[in-house]
N, C-alpha and C positions, 0 to 999 in steps of 0.2 A: 859321490857314488863310485864304488870300486868295480872294475871290470873283473869278471871271472876268467881265469886262465886255465884252460884244460888242454891236454895233449890230444892231438888228432891222430888217429891211426892211419898211417899212409900204407898203400898197398906194397907188400913185399914181393919178392920174386914168386911167380906162379899165382898171384892174386890179381883180380880185376875189379874195377868199380862198375856199378851198374844201377839202373833204375828199375824197380819192380813194376811190371806192366799189368799183370793180372794174377790173382790167386786162383789156383786150380783145385784146391782141396787136398786133404791128406798130407799137409805140410809141404805141398809143392806149389811153385809159382813160376811164371815166365818172367825173365829178367833180360832187359836190353842192356848189353854190356858196352864198354868204351871201345872195344876192338871191333864193333860193328856187328857182332853176332848176337842172336837171341837164343838164350839157353833156358831149358827147363831145369830149375834148381829146387833143391829140397833143403829143409832145415834139419841138420843132423839130430839124432835122438837125444844126445846129451844137452842140446840147447832148446828143445821144443818148448819147455816150460818158461824159459826166460827171454826168448827172442820172439816178439810179436811184431809182425810186419803188416803193412797196408800198401795199397797201390800208391805209386809215386814216391815211395821211400827210396832213399839212396842207400845201397847195400854194398858189401864187399863179398865178392864171389870167388870161390876156389874151384876152378874147372877140374873135372875128373881126369885121371891119367888116361883112361880108356873112354872114348866118346866125349872128350873135353870140349869139342866144338858145339856139342848139343846139350850137355848136362854139366851140372856143378852143384856145389854146396853153398848156401848162404851162411857166412861165418860171422858177420858183424853188420849192425844197422847203425847208421850215422844219425846223430841228433841235428836239429835245424841249425844251430850255431856252428856245428862242425861242417855241415854242407856249405854254409856261407864261406867258411875258411877255405875249403877245397876249391870253390869257385874263384875266390880271390887269387889263389895261388896256381890256377891253371890246370888243376887235375881233372876238371869236368868239361874242359873245352871241347873235347872230341864228342861228348854227348850232345852238346849244343849244335854241332855241325850235323849230327845224325838227325836231330829234330827238324832241321831245315829241309832235309831230303824228303821227308814224308809229307 
């Protein structure tokens, strides 16, 4: 049995990992981010048809330049095997710490 090797998109400068908490409608969602902030994020128009998200999905968020602590765009959704890789390599450790606080 051969393992499938795929590249995992790592957050670049200005991008943050997060977990989708709730869908609000009109392509908007609340996302709990690694930096400890909860943002209202939207799916940009160019991606609405291709990016389908559900609660508990791990996503990549790009905060807005203005109001970036409260709002952002969802630019990527991770698949389950990519989430496992992120956890193994310590990218989601901060989210685990936040779960213990609540």
